[in-house]
C-alpha positions, 0 to 999 in steps of 0.5 A: 453159221460161225464155222470159221470161229468154231474151227479157230476154237477147235484149234485153240486146243492144239494143232489138228488136221481137217478130219479131226476138226470135222469130227470134233465139230460134230461132237461139240454140236451133235444136234447140228447138221454134220459139217461137210469135209469140203466146207472144212477144207475151204474154210481152213484155206480161207483162215490160212489166207487170212493168217488166222491159222498156219499149216504146220506140216503134213503127217501120215499115220495109217492113212492119207497124208494130212496137213496139220494146222495151228492157230496163230496169234491173229487167230487167237485175237480174232476168236477173242474178239468174236467171243467178246461180241454178243451174237446178233439177235436172231429174228428166227433162231439163235443158233449162233447164241448157242454156239458162242456159249458152247465155244466159250464154255469149252475153251475156258473163256469167261462164259458168265461174262459172255452170257451176261452181255448177251442177256443185256443185248436181248433186253435192249432188243425187247425194249426196242421192239416193244417201243415200236409201233406196229401199223397193223395187226399182222405187223404186231403179230410179227413183233409179238413173235419176236418178243416171244422168241427173245423171251425164250432166249432170256429164259435160256440165258438165265438158266445157262448163267445159273448152270455156269455159276453152279459149275464154277462153284 
């Protein structure tokens, strides 16, 4: 799961504290397991250590004191680099693919460009798997399963490209 990059994307909208980031993550990905507060704060600590975010200060509005974080230029560059790369072609699920598409769309990134690069990566993987020679029936079934999943992702990518194009016109 790309928790680091999703938190960076959330901070792209402006400074926020961990509680808000957790809540917004769960809104962005309602079908996913809710993000644990411990995971949010541990990830924020690593992002700050890596200079991708900075603590802007603390605030207290009707509750406990909370640290507010801001995206740094290095964090923006990291998010940009992450969105430039196609998600690894998953061999059992495409959660990162969907997350990248949602983050690209919600942050105003070139979503159509990302989806086109991802589609090309899937086509390359289908060609590679199709060209492979499976030594036996079980191995061939595994390849067939992978091809079926990649094909389903391609259909989803085509649908997403159509929806993004329609949304932008």
